[in-house]
C-alpha positions, 0 to 999 in steps of 0.5 A: 631446713630449706637450701638457698640457691646460690648462683654460680660464678662462671669459672675464669681461667687465668689465660682468659683473664690475661687475654681479656686484659690484652684485648682491652689494652689493644682497643685502647691503643686506637689513634684518631684514624682507628689504627691499633698497635700490637707493639704497645700491647707487646711492650706492656706485657713483655712479649713479641708482637706476633705472639700478642697478635696470636693471643688477641686475635686467635686465642692462642695459649702460649706453650713456652714457659718463658712466655707463660712466666712473662704473662704470669700464667702457670707453667706447664710441666711434662709428666710421663704418660705411660709409666714404665712396666719393666725394669728395662723401661726405667730411665738410667738414673731411676734404675741406678737409684733403685739398685743402690737403694735396694728398692723393689719395682712393682711394675704391672 
């Protein structure tokens, strides 16, 4: 059996697609003198003018979940980088839950 080579599609991140749409909208706002407007882009996407400029010109990816929701981007969730290793390192709510439910802690 011979395998057929299938060309791969380039992976497009959601942010890249949004940025491309914003750049296209920005280019379409040019008037007779060639002036373009960030205000029209910001009104279209529901963000501020400075944020529209940052995204279009600098490729800045917003960190604020409010802005990410306005652009239909996935939100950012914070995770614990270093899990606790001892009982004393647990947050109070987790420690209380562990004691009330008689949960053993297997920290390393």
